[in-house]
C-alpha positions, 0 to 999 in steps of 0.5 A: 902335242906335236914336236920338233927336235933340234940337231944338237939333241939326240935322236933318242929324245925323239924316239922317246916322245914318239914312244910316248904317243906324241907326233914328233920329228928330229931334224934328221927327218927333215930334207936338210936333215941336221943342216936345217937352219934355225929360221927353217926350223922355226918356219916348219914349227909354225907351219906344222904347229910344232913345239921346238925342243932345242939346246940352242941357247939363242933359239929358246931359253931353258924355260920354254921346256918347262912351259911347254911340259908344265902339264906333263910331269913325266916328260919334265922328269925325263928332261931333267934326267937328261939335263935339259931342264936344270933350274928348279920349277920355282926359278923357271916360274919366275923366268 
């Protein structure tokens, strides 16, 4: 899996994913860094086949985190600990 972590989320999330063996970029790694627009982030994610991780509620709903990591319980647990996934598995499955 390849990820792109959005500006509202800490660089430590990108570093955690990198340390876990995932090809991960943070918006700070992009030419416009944290000023990269949502549409540019979307374009990059499509071109590079990356999953966007964002806290921007109009960009992607919370269940996207769950769906992206449904087969990776350790990442789900870490995201829950950091507060990025707050709903239960049952609530998210119904979304």
